[in-house]
N, C-alpha and C positions, 0 to 999 in steps of 0.2 A: 501496502498498499502505497501510496506516494503520498507528501506532503506540502500541503500547500504555504506559502507562505505569504498572509494577504499585509497588503499596509496598515497599519491601523489612521483611523477616522480620529485625527483627535480635535474636540470640537468646547467650544467656551459651556458654562453651562447653560446660556442668554440661549446661542447658536442650539445647541441641542433639546431645549425645550421647543423652539419652534419649528427643529427638523418635525420630530415629533410631534408637533399640534399639525401641523403642513402632513404627514404622513397621514395619520386622525382622518383629516378630513374629505383627503383625498376617497382614505382605502372606504368611510362612508359613505361618498357620490359616486362610484364606479360600483356600492351594495347598491343604490339606488338603481342605477344608465342600466344594471343585470337585472332589476325589478321591470323597468319599463319596456324595455328588451325584452323578457321572457311575454311581459302582458301584450304589445303591440305585436307579437308570432303569434300568442293566442288567437287572440283577437283577428286577423289577419287567415290563417285558421280556417277560424268557423263562416267569414266574411264571403270568402275564394277558394277554401281547400285547403287540403296540406301541400298540392304541388302547387300552387302559385307562391305557395312561403320557399319552400326554395329552389321553385324560380328565383324572389325574390332576391332571399337569400344566398343567390349565388354568386348571380350579374352586380351587385353591391360588396362582394365582396372580390371580381375579377378586372370591376371597376378602380377598387382600392390599391388589390396589385398590380395593372397600368397605370397605376399613378405612380405611386411610389417609384418604374421604372423609369418611369421617363424622369421624374426628378433624377434617378442615379447616370441614365444618361445623357441627364445634363449638366450635371457636376465635371 
């Protein structure tokens, strides 16, 4: 087993408290977004069917990947 040594991040107490606060706030927001997404998918399935939900999800994923690729090519 290989031991990896990671650099130690040293923060002042104020900076550490802010980082922890920002992290907690971000996790709460992420949970809220996941809940909203689950409800949106449930409603799309109920109104348009599971196949439409699957198609929308795949199209959105492909569009996001295409945009990332464009940005990588431009960089």
